[in-house]
MMTF fields as JSON, N, C-alpha, C and O atoms, coordinates in Angstrom:
{
  "mmtfVersion": "1.0.0",
  "mmtfProducer": "UNKNOWN",
  "numBonds": 275,
  "numAtoms": 276,
  "numGroups": 69,
  "numChains": 1,
  "numModels": 1,
  "chainsPerModel": [1],
  "groupsPerChain": [69],
  "chainIdList": ["A"],
  "bondAtomList": [4, 2, 8, 6, 12, 10, 16, 14, 20, 18, 24, 22, 28, 26, 32, 30, 36, 34, 40, 38, 44, 42, 48, 46, 52, 50, 56, 54, 60, 58, 64, 62, 68, 66, 72, 70, 76, 74, 80, 78, 84, 82, 88, 86, 92, 90, 96, 94, 100, 98, 104, 102, 108, 106, 112, 110, 116, 114, 120, 118, 124, 122, 128, 126, 132, 130, 136, 134, 140, 138, 144, 142, 148, 146, 152, 150, 156, 154, 160, 158, 164, 162, 168, 166, 172, 170, 176, 174, 180, 178, 184, 182, 188, 186, 192, 190, 196, 194, 200, 198, 204, 202, 208, 206, 212, 210, 216, 214, 220, 218, 224, 222, 228, 226, 232, 230, 236, 234, 240, 238, 244, 242, 248, 246, 252, 250, 256, 254, 260, 258, 264, 262, 268, 266, 272, 270],
  "bondOrderList": [1, 1, 1, 1, 1, 1, 1, 1, 1, 1, 1, 1, 1, 1, 1, 1, 1, 1, 1, 1, 1, 1, 1, 1, 1, 1, 1, 1, 1, 1, 1, 1, 1, 1, 1, 1, 1, 1, 1, 1, 1, 1, 1, 1, 1, 1, 1, 1, 1, 1, 1, 1, 1, 1, 1, 1, 1, 1, 1, 1, 1, 1, 1, 1, 1, 1, 1, 1],
  "groupList": [{"groupName": "UNK", "atomNameList": ["N", "CA", "C", "O"], "elementList": ["N", "C", "C", "O"], "formalChargeList": [0, 0, 0, 0], "bondAtomList": [1, 0, 2, 1, 3, 2], "bondOrderList": [1, 1, 2], "singleLetterCode": "X", "chemCompType": "L-PEPTIDE LINKING"}],
  "groupTypeList": [0, 0, 0, 0, 0, 0, 0, 0, 0, 0, 0, 0, 0, 0, 0, 0, 0, 0, 0, 0, 0, 0, 0, 0, 0, 0, 0, 0, 0, 0, 0, 0, 0, 0, 0, 0, 0, 0, 0, 0, 0, 0, 0, 0, 0, 0, 0, 0, 0, 0, 0, 0, 0, 0, 0, 0, 0, 0, 0, 0, 0, 0, 0, 0, 0, 0, 0, 0, 0],
  "groupIdList": [1, 2, 3, 4, 5, 6, 7, 8, 9, 10, 11, 12, 13, 14, 15, 16, 17, 18, 19, 20, 21, 22, 23, 24, 25, 26, 27, 28, 29, 30, 31, 32, 33, 34, 35, 36, 37, 38, 39, 40, 41, 42, 43, 44, 45, 46, 47, 48, 49, 50, 51, 52, 53, 54, 55, 56, 57, 58, 59, 60, 61, 62, 63, 64, 65, 66, 67, 68, 69],
  "secStructList": [7, 7, 7, 7, 7, 1, 1, 6, 6, 2, 2, 2, 2, 2, 2, 2, 2, 2, 2, 2, 2, 2, 2, 2, 2, 2, 2, 2, 2, 2, 2, 6, 6, 6, 2, 2, 2, 2, 2, 2, 2, 2, 2, 2, 2, 2, 2, 2, 2, 2, 2, 2, 2, 2, 2, 2, 2, 2, 2, 2, 2, 2, 2, 2, 2, 2, 2, 7, 7],
  "xCoordList": [0.925, 0.374, 1.086, 1.94, 0.652, 1.503, 1.175, 0.254, 1.775, 0.894, 0.52, 1.629, -0.229, -0.355, 0.109, -0.225, 1.139, 2.283, 1.27, 0.087, 1.631, 0.847, 0.933, 0.485, 1.534, 1.11, -0.32, -1.299, 0.351, -0.89, -2.246, -3.14, -2.467, -3.657, -4.082, -5.267, -3.406, -3.649, -4.216, -5.369, -3.079, -3.77, -5.443, -6.323, -5.734, -6.857, -7.35, -7.743, -7.302, -8.415, -8.894, -10.061, -7.984, -7.864, -8.482, -8.798, -8.54, -9.053, -11.114, -12.037, -10.932, -12.2, -12.764, -13.56, -12.395, -12.714, -13.235, -14.351, -12.192, -12.357, -13.877, -14.699, -14.013, -14.958, -16.011, -17.169, -15.968, -17.504, -17.945, -19.066, -16.777, -17.079, -17.587, -18.579, -16.711, -17.308, -18.987, -19.863, -19.149, -20.814, -21.856, -23.065, -21.031, -21.731, -22.144, -23.108, -21.182, -21.178, -22.778, -23.708, -22.356, -23.618, -24.336, -25.183, -24.421, -25.912, -26.458, -27.65, -25.572, -25.93, -26.458, -27.291, -26.069, -26.621, -27.403, -28.078, -28.116, -29.342, -30.651, -31.764, -29.444, -30.786, -31.242, -32.436, -30.28, -30.551, -31.196, -32.192, -31.422, -31.902, -33.036, -32.988, -33.982, -34.948, -35.775, -36.981, -34.848, -35.387, -35.952, -37.173, -34.949, -35.629, -37.207, -37.941, -36.94, -37.703, -39.217, -40.053, -39.279, -39.96, -40.573, -41.61, -39.586, -40.034, -40.612, -40.81, -40.876, -41.755, -42.591, -43.296, -42.634, -44.283, -44.658, -45.887, -44.302, -44.885, -45.858, -46.86, -45.0, -45.308, -46.57, -47.17, -46.669, -47.418, -48.97, -49.902, -48.828, -49.505, -50.311, -51.514, -49.32, -50.29, -51.044, -52.209, -50.263, -51.128, -52.26, -53.34, -52.463, -53.308, -54.605, -55.747, -54.129, -54.853, -55.101, -55.974, -54.94, -55.577, -56.868, -57.878, -56.791, -57.028, -58.326, -59.183, -58.38, -59.634, -60.045, -61.151, -59.591, -60.699, -61.216, -62.441, -60.406, -61.444, -62.693, -63.856, -61.921, -63.755, -64.415, -65.57, -64.399, -65.186, -66.568, -67.791, -64.952, -65.825, -66.752, -67.641, -66.437, -66.995, -68.096, -68.945, -68.347, -69.645, -70.224, -71.332, -69.531, -70.9, -71.883, -72.995, -71.328, -71.624, -72.129, -72.984, -72.12, -73.223, -74.42, -75.233, -74.636, -75.354, -76.296, -77.398, -75.5, -75.835, -77.438, -78.602, -76.623, -77.553, -78.115, -78.517, -78.256, -79.109, -80.35, -81.482, -80.106, -81.187, -82.384, -83.542, -81.915, -82.426, -83.415, -84.385, -82.652, -83.775, -84.546, -85.267],
  "yCoordList": [-1.709, -0.042, 1.249, 1.422, 2.386, 3.376, 4.726, 5.033, 5.735, 6.482, 8.095, 8.555, 8.8, 9.558, 10.937, 11.576, 10.983, 12.516, 13.944, 13.795, 14.679, 16.129, 16.593, 17.733, 15.923, 16.011, 15.604, 16.033, 14.439, 13.342, 13.387, 12.69, 14.265, 14.566, 16.111, 16.306, 16.824, 18.101, 17.441, 17.384, 17.101, 16.896, 16.03, 16.368, 15.153, 14.487, 16.064, 16.462, 16.751, 17.712, 18.476, 18.648, 18.752, 19.688, 19.202, 19.877, 17.665, 16.972, 17.064, 17.398, 16.504, 16.615, 18.482, 18.929, 18.918, 19.915, 20.21, 20.069, 20.597, 20.493, 19.67, 20.236, 18.18, 16.848, 17.669, 17.443, 18.51, 19.52, 20.611, 20.725, 21.628, 22.78, 22.049, 22.315, 21.282, 20.506, 20.173, 20.469, 19.577, 19.233, 20.247, 20.018, 21.948, 22.671, 23.268, 23.805, 22.938, 24.258, 23.218, 23.572, 21.922, 20.931, 21.367, 21.953, 21.35, 22.026, 23.527, 23.694, 24.404, 25.411, 25.54, 26.423, 24.664, 24.354, 24.173, 25.189, 23.143, 22.179, 23.61, 24.088, 23.714, 25.086, 26.033, 26.295, 26.552, 27.274, 26.954, 27.387, 25.676, 25.009, 25.024, 26.184, 24.335, 24.308, 25.641, 25.795, 26.644, 28.304, 28.317, 28.468, 28.106, 27.972, 27.669, 28.217, 26.552, 25.402, 26.399, 26.732, 26.63, 27.026, 29.076, 29.68, 29.406, 30.738, 30.274, 31.356, 29.703, 28.628, 28.51, 29.368, 27.564, 27.014, 28.257, 28.252, 29.308, 30.503, 31.232, 31.92, 30.71, 32.125, 31.089, 31.637, 30.034, 29.261, 28.84, 28.359, 29.208, 29.16, 30.337, 30.284, 31.674, 32.929, 32.874, 33.263, 32.156, 32.663, 31.386, 31.873, 29.714, 29.491, 29.843, 29.414, 30.841, 32.117, 32.84, 32.12, 34.05, 34.893, 33.877, 34.494, 32.76, 31.838, 31.941, 32.804, 31.197, 30.594, 32.407, 32.858, 32.794, 34.783, 34.833, 34.814, 34.96, 35.184, 33.722, 33.706, 32.858, 31.74, 32.026, 31.914, 32.538, 33.335, 33.862, 33.759, 34.752, 36.137, 35.833, 36.599, 34.783, 34.303, 33.784, 33.918, 32.856, 31.954, 32.555, 32.12, 34.193, 34.952, 35.938, 36.256, 36.494, 36.971, 35.84, 36.374, 34.973, 34.099, 33.445, 32.743, 33.537, 33.301, 34.652, 34.741, 35.689, 37.03, 36.637, 36.238, 36.996, 37.174, 35.871, 35.774, 34.596, 33.158, 33.566, 33.152, 34.336, 34.624, 35.565, 35.175, 36.801, 37.916, 37.844, 38.543, 36.339, 35.638, 35.163, 34.709],
  "zCoordList": [-0.115, 0.07, 0.204, 1.073, -0.87, -0.803, -0.817, -1.574, -0.074, 0.362, -0.399, -0.67, -0.706, -1.727, -0.91, 0.088, -2.027, -1.706, -1.28, -0.971, -1.302, -1.162, -2.203, -2.329, -3.382, -4.771, -5.533, -6.144, -5.005, -5.647, -5.079, -5.559, -3.962, -3.136, -3.815, -4.087, -3.984, -4.438, -6.359, -6.786, -7.008, -8.214, -7.972, -8.763, -7.09, -6.975, -7.168, -8.265, -6.233, -5.621, -7.24, -7.59, -7.841, -8.271, -9.727, -10.706, -9.482, -10.598, -10.478, -11.221, -8.983, -8.915, -8.97, -9.796, -8.368, -8.539, -10.094, -10.596, -10.556, -12.636, -13.217, -13.937, -12.701, -13.166, -12.054, -12.406, -10.877, -10.723, -11.466, -11.962, -11.543, -12.585, -14.24, -14.919, -14.441, -15.828, -15.632, -16.446, -14.516, -14.793, -14.198, -14.224, -13.394, -13.357, -15.043, -15.588, -15.31, -17.054, -17.93, -18.655, -17.346, -18.285, -17.822, -18.497, -16.587, -15.928, -16.675, -16.932, -16.926, -17.096, -18.168, -18.373, -19.089, -20.646, -20.53, -20.695, -20.231, -20.083, -19.466, -19.69, -18.594, -17.878, -18.95, -19.103, -19.7, -21.214, -21.414, -20.835, -22.601, -23.359, -22.124, -21.714, -21.375, -21.512, -21.027, -21.218, -20.319, -21.173, -22.019, -22.069, -23.228, -23.964, -25.232, -26.055, -24.621, -24.561, -24.1, -24.94, -23.12, -22.106, -22.581, -22.307, -23.181, -23.779, -25.007, -25.561, -25.529, -26.909, -26.286, -25.755, -26.257, -25.539, -24.676, -24.746, -23.909, -23.332, -24.4, -24.202, -26.007, -26.902, -28.099, -29.023, -27.86, -28.327, -27.9, -28.544, -26.648, -25.096, -25.652, -25.907, -25.852, -26.095, -26.858, -26.783, -28.123, -29.628, -29.509, -29.843, -29.11, -29.24, -28.024, -28.19, -26.584, -25.794, -26.897, -27.381, -27.93, -28.568, -29.523, -29.86, -29.81, -30.824, -29.941, -30.133, -29.177, -28.241, -27.706, -28.004, -27.359, -27.257, -28.06, -27.942, -29.855, -30.821, -31.123, -31.526, -30.775, -31.062, -30.221, -30.631, -28.647, -27.837, -28.359, -28.455, -28.718, -29.595, -31.02, -31.391, -31.621, -32.603, -32.514, -33.395, -31.052, -30.994, -30.158, -29.843, -29.251, -28.716, -29.719, -29.299, -31.322, -31.837, -32.604, -33.31, -32.805, -33.6, -32.498, -33.099, -31.201, -30.521, -30.668, -31.211, -30.001, -30.761, -32.284, -32.294, -33.044, -34.155, -34.502, -35.661, -33.558, -33.91, -32.907, -33.157, -31.845, -31.065, -31.743, -31.889, -32.105, -32.932, -34.035, -34.325, -34.788, -35.312, -35.092, -35.982]
}
């Protein structure tokens, strides 16, 4: 069994730190991707809401014209 030298421990610690930093960077990239997808979904939902409001208005107009006949 060999003992780790201070240099070995320092190198291993630096490697661990780099691994953690790389994981954090990867996590940040994934978060950015998710944020972009959420923005796209929000735009689609806004568009669908406008369409739904238009359909509701058209339906109300149709109901009014039908009741006047």
